[in-house]
N, C-alpha and C positions, 0 to 999 in steps of 0.2 A: 796020677792019670794025667795024660796029655791029648790035647786036641789035635784031631788029624791036620788041620790046616796050619799048624803051629809054623811050619818051615816056609810058608808063603809070605810074600810081602803084604799083600792083601790083609791076611789074618793080622799082622803085627799092626798095620796101619789102623784097622777096626779097634784093636784094643787101646792103642795109643789115644785115639779118637775118643772112644768112650771115657777112659780114664781123665783125659784132659776136660771133657765136658762135665764129668762128675766133680772133679776139683774146681772147676769154675761155678758149678752150681753150688757148691758148698760156700764158696767165697760170695757168690751173689746173694745168697740168703741173707747175709748181713746187711744186704742194701734192699732186702724186702722184694729181690727180682728173681725171676726163673731163667734158667738157662735158654738162650734164644732171645729173649727181650732185649739182652745187652747189644745183640747185633743190630737190631733196629735203631736203639738211642746212639750207637757208635756212628752209624751210617748218616743219621740225621745230623749228629754234631760235626760231621766231616763235610757234608753236602748242603746243609741248611734245609730250606723247604724242598719236598719232592711230593710227586703224585704217588698214588700207590703202587702203579705200574713201575715207575722208576725204582722205587723202593723194593718192589718184588723182584725187579731184574737184578740188582746190586746184591741182594741178599740169595738170590739164586733158588727163589721159591716161588710158588704159585701165587697170583694176587688174593685170593681168598685167604691163604694163610697170613700174608703181610696184613691183611685187614683185620682179622681176628686178633693178631698181636698188637696191632695199633689201638684197636678198641679197647683192649684191656689196659693198655699204657695210658690211653685217654681218661679211662675211669681212675686211674691212679694220679691223673693231673700231670703226667710227664709231658704228654704231647697234645697238640691241638690240630684240629681240622679246620680248614678255611676253603671255602669254594672259590674258585676262580672268578675274577670280575669278568663279566660278559659271558661266561660259560659255566653255569651253575653244576653242569655235570662234571667238571674237572675239580678233583678235591686234592688239596696240597696239604701235607703234614709237616708240622714243625715242632721243634722243642719248646717246652715251657721253661722258665727260670729254674724250676726244681729239676726239670729234665736235664738241663745243662749241667747242673750240679752232679746228678748222677751219672752222666756220660763222663765227666772228668774223674769221678771216684772208679768208674769201670776201667777207664784207661790205666789207672795205677793196679788195679787187680788184675788186668789181662797182662800187664808187664811183669808183675809178681809170678802168675802161674807159667808164663812163658820161661821165667828164670829158673823156676823149680823143673820145668819140662826139660830144659837144655842145661842142666846145672854142670855137667861134666863135658860140654861141648865148647870147643874153642870157637873163635869167629869163623874160620874157615869152614868148620863143620856145620855150623848153623847156616851160613850162606849156601853151602852145598845141599843141605837137607831141604831147604826153602826151594831151591832151584829144581831139584829133583821132585818134590811133591807138586810144583807148578806143572812140571813137563807131564806127570801122570795124569793130573787133573785134566789137563788139555786133551790129552790123549782121549780120555773118557767123555769129555764134553764134545768133541768132534764126533764120536759114534752115537751119543743119545741126542745130537743136536742142540746142545746147550750153548749158551752164549759163551763165546772164547774170550771176551774181554777180561784182561785181569791175569791172563796165564802167559803173557809173552815174558821173556827174561829180560830184566832191565840192566842198564849198566853196572850197577852196584851189587849185582848178582854175578856178574862175569868176574872170573878170577883166573888169572893166567896158568896157574899150576892146575887147577880143575881141567881147564879146557884142554891141556895137553893129554890128559888121560881120557877124558870123554867129551867131545865137543858137543856144544848145546844144540838142541834142534829150535831153531828160531824161524818163525814164519813171516814176521815183520821185520822192518828195517830197525836197526839199533844204530842210534847216534852216538859219534864220538864226544867223550866229555871235553 
């Protein structure tokens, strides 16, 4: 039996996404984490202290969703919340020492699953897929009014042989290397 959407790019993307999330979930269970929690830890490991609004924006979720995940991670002693000096309404979140250890372990798992996902892809295929996915996400972000940050094509994603076939759609400036 075949799904009627099987020939669409969207269907293939949804299937790959579900399988990726499932595989990451299996790996994260070994760290006593659930899918989605790793993204909070990775963001905090990269950015340091963040407000709930900043965290929600980088994760592309609503603030209550980010807050709920942070509450769970705080109960696990992986993150801490601190009020801003001078304005107690502003709460910043940061990793604990244990949270930093989990974030490092997550990076290893993430790379493992990415290698599994792209096992038979060469470097050119990997770059091209990342570039195409960013372009498609940017198209939808524009239509939905979502934040467009992070969807621009970077210098390392430009490949002269790719560009001869399909020129990238770039809205911002690209600086020469």
